N, C-alpha and C positions, 0 to 999 in steps of 0.2 A: 441357645447356649449349649455348650458341651464341656467335657472334661478338659479339652484343650484351653478353655478359658477359665478353668477352676481358680487360678490364683490372680486373675486380672480383675480390676475394677470394671463394673458394667455401666454402660451409658446408653442413652437413647438420644436421638437428635430431633429437634423441632426446627424446621426450616421455613422461612418466609420467602417464597419465590414469586417475583413479580416481573413481568416482561419490561425490559428497559431499565431495571434497577438492580443494584447489587443484592445478591442473595444474603439474607441474614440467617446465620446458623447459631443455634443455642444448644450446647451439649449439656445434658442433665444426667447426673449420676443416678443410677437405679438403686434405690435404697430398699433394704429388706428383701433382697433377692435370695432365693433358696441357695444354700451352701452346696458346693460340690466338694466331696472329700475323696481323694484318690490315693490309695496306698498300695504299695508293692512289697512283697516279701518272698524270700526263698527259704523253703524248709530244709534245715540242715540235719534234723534228727527225726526218726519215725516215732518218737515218744511224745505223748501229749500233744498231738498234732492240732487238735481243735483249740486247745488252750493257746498254743503258739500263734494260731491265726487270729484268735480274739485279741491277743496282745499286740498284734500288728494294727489293730483298729483302735480308734479313739474309744473312750467310754461311751456307753449308750446315750447318756445325756447330751454329750457333744454331737452325736450323730442324729439327734432327734430332728425330724423333718428335713434332713439333708438327703441329697442324692449321693450314694456311697458306692465306690468301686474298690474291690480288693482283688488284686492280681497276684497269683501265687504260682511259683515254679517249684517243682518237686520231682523226684524220681517217679516214673510211671507206675512202678509197683506199689507205691504208697497211696494210690488213688482211693482205695477202699477205706483208708484211715481218716479221710476228710469227712467229718459229720456235717454235711451241708445244712441239715435241718436245725442243728444246734447253732450254727452260725446265723441262720435266718432268724431264729428265736432271739439271739443276742442283738441282732440289728432290727428287731421288729418295729421300733419307733422311727425308723428312717422313712423318708418318703418313697425311696426306691433303693434296693440293694442289689448290686451286681457282683457275683463271684466269678472271676475269670481264672479258670484252672488251666495251667500250662504245664502238663506233664512232659518231662524230659526223657529222652531215650538215649541210650549209648549210641554215638554216631556210627560206629562200625565195630565189628567183631575183630578182636586181636588174635592173630595166629601165633602160636607158641614160637618162642625164639628158636631159630635153627630149622623150622619147618618151612617148606616151600608149598605154596598154594597148588602148584601143578602136581605135587606128589599126593594130594588128598583126593579121595573120591568124592563125588557129589554127596553121597550119604554122610561122609565124614564132615564135609563143610556144613551140611544142614544140621548135623548133630551139634557142632560147635555153635552155630547160630542159635539153635533152640536153647542150648545151655546158657549162652550169654544173655539172651533176651528173657530168660526165666519163664519160658512158655509153660502154661499150666499143664497141658497134656503132651509134653515133649515125647514121652515114650510112644504114645499112640501116633503122634505125627511122624515119628521116625519110621514106625512100622508101615504106615500108609505110604510114605515116600518110597520105602523099599519095595512095596508091592507095585507102585506105579513105575518105578525105574526098572524093576525086574520084568514087568509085563511089556514095557516098551522095548526092552532088549530081545524078548522072545518074538515079538511081532515084527522085528526088522531083520 
């Protein structure tokens, strides 16, 4: 069983198969099977992130002994705001807890209106990319790129 079957009733089959006779099939519902709980959420604010994720889950009593999956989408730069150990503590009575993190990135860098890509140098394009992606060491990366590009032009 998996999360694809989380909302379905579960059965097993007992079949009596004998050569030359019709097969007798008895479908029996599986009672007392472990619950699958599958939740999805999208973080819309970078405030109280862990509390927002706890709110997306059922209370701990409802999750007891269940297999739980929480899928969360959020801006990549909020990754450090997710307190995974606090979530695991909240879900400690589950049989199994899966946190599926889906950080989202800006699909592409937008060039300022009226600007033409061909009018920008490779360093200008890199600078815009580093700024848009909020690269941690953007200034150092820009300097390194400048050294590489400058060295390449001297060598040719």
